[in-house]
N, C-alpha and C positions, 0 to 999 in steps of 0.2 A: 885231948881237949877238942871240943867242937868249936869250929870257927864261927864268928858272929854272923858271917854271910849265910852259913848253913842254917843257923837258928832263924834268921830273918826270912829266908826262903820257906822254911817249914811253917812259920807263923802266917805268912801270906797265903800259902796253899791251904792251910786249915780254915781260912776264912772264905774260901771259894767253894760254896756248897755243891755246885754242879759242874765243877771244873772238868772232871773225868767222866761225865755222864752225858749221853746223847738222848734224843727223844725216844728211841727204841728201848733203851735200858730203863728210862724213866717210865714208860708204859708197862714194861714187864714188872717193875716194882709196884705199880698201882694194881695190876692184876693179882700179884702175889698177896698184897695187903688185903684186897677185897676178898680173895678166896679164903684167907685166914679168918676174916670177920664173918663170912658166911658159914664156915665150918663151926665157929664158936657160937653160932646162934641157932635158933629153932626154925628160922625162915627157910623157905625153899628157893628164894630169889633175892638178889640184891642188885642195886644199880650204883655203880661207882662212876665218878667223874674223872676224866683225864684232860689235862691242859698241857700243852707243849711247854718246854722250859722257857721259851720267850714270852709266855703268857697268852698265847693264842692271837697275838696281834697280826701275825702273818698267816696267809692261807697254808693249809697242810692237808695231807691225806694219811690215812692209816690203812694198811693192808695186813691181814693175818691169814696165812695159809693153814689149811686144816692139819690136825694131828694125823699121824699114820694109822694109829689104832689105839685102843685103850691101853694105857701103860707103856706105850711105845715112843711117845714124844713125836718128833718130826715136824712140829709146827714152827713157823718162823714168822716174825712180825717186822714190819717196816713202817717207820713214821718219817714223813718228809718234814720240811721246815728248815729254819736256820740251823738247828742242831740235829739234822737228820741222822738216822741210824737204824740199825736192825739188830735183832737178837733172837735166840731161842731159849733164853733164860727162864721164860714163863712156863716151860714144859713141865717142870716139877710141881707146879701149883695148879695148873688148869689144863683142861682138854678143849680142843677147838674142833667141833664136829663138821663145820663147813667153812668155806672161804668167806671172810668178812672184809668189807671195804666201805670206806666213807671218805668224802672230801668235805673239808670245812673251809669256808671263805669268810674269815673274820667274824663268825657268828657264834663265838663262845666255845666252851669245852665240849668234849664228846662224852655222852652217856654210854656206859658199857654195861650190858645186862649179863650177870653171872647167875647161873641156875644150878641148883643141886640135882644130881642124877645118881642116887644111891650114895656111894662114898666119893663120887667124882664131882668136881666143879667144872661146869661147862661155860665157855664164853659163847653166848648165843646171839647177841645183837649189838650193833654199834648204831647210835642215833644222835 
């Protein structure tokens, strides 16, 4: 029999959408979703928007280091802010040909340009 306190805890946690997510993991999910949309379309490029988990009300920066080589992964991304974090989870969805960096000072979401390069989706610009 499950105790009522366990059930209550599970109900509370299920209502916390980003409880176990940080800004880095959140950005990786945005990149993966954007790459999927680009692959499903006939377009050669797509711009996706990224906003930190706190809604962009605090200054933040994004740094994405380049992939080691095609099909090799090796890229790592870091996002600062209240829920700062980093990950390499995006490597299965996108390729990063060069280091990308941007600082945002309470001036809205970051636009991220994804571009098709053959069968590969590249992250080419942060703005």
